[in-house]
Phi, psi and omega in degrees: 000150184229135178218134177217138171258137179242122186243122173257101192297324183296338178244007187044051185244123178250138173227172190217152170229136175236145180211154173201141177044047174083000180245147182229151171233136178244133180251121174063055183300145173284173178306309186279099184279357183296331176298320178291314176305316179300307180295322181297321178297310187297327181277338186079033184238161181249121187275115188258330189227145171224126181244139172248114179296342170189165182276124186272122185270339195258356172197165179275127179278152173274358194305316185295311181293327184290325175294320184287336182274336179246346184082007183288153181273137177254137173250137161222163180290158180294161177078014185275328182073029180292155184237038173227163178297124185198167169246123180274138188234150178243187177297129179093351181296144188228141167222152173261133175239103185059239180263003177271140168252127178249132176238137186273135166249119178287128180225061181296144180159293175298316168220160182298332185263006187301136172227168164211000000 
């Protein structure tokens, strides 16, 4: 299993990559997606899933470019009203990434579609 935090100090923005058995998920990708592509190559994994914990009004996310470059599916919480290709997920949604199981918890508050 692989886990890495990517921290962009100028925006106080943390993003994450988790991987297992050749598959990876990126959470809240920053605009410059090269770091995730490089990490995936170094780890020998394919980015298959991208999660946005909420729609970010304070910076531009790299989810669309990362999805285009990897073929990954983008997931966001329900009630976001997003206008890009995505899968809206709710409380209890689960996916398997290699041997890991990821389960979504709906956490509305910061924004209506917030998930963790």
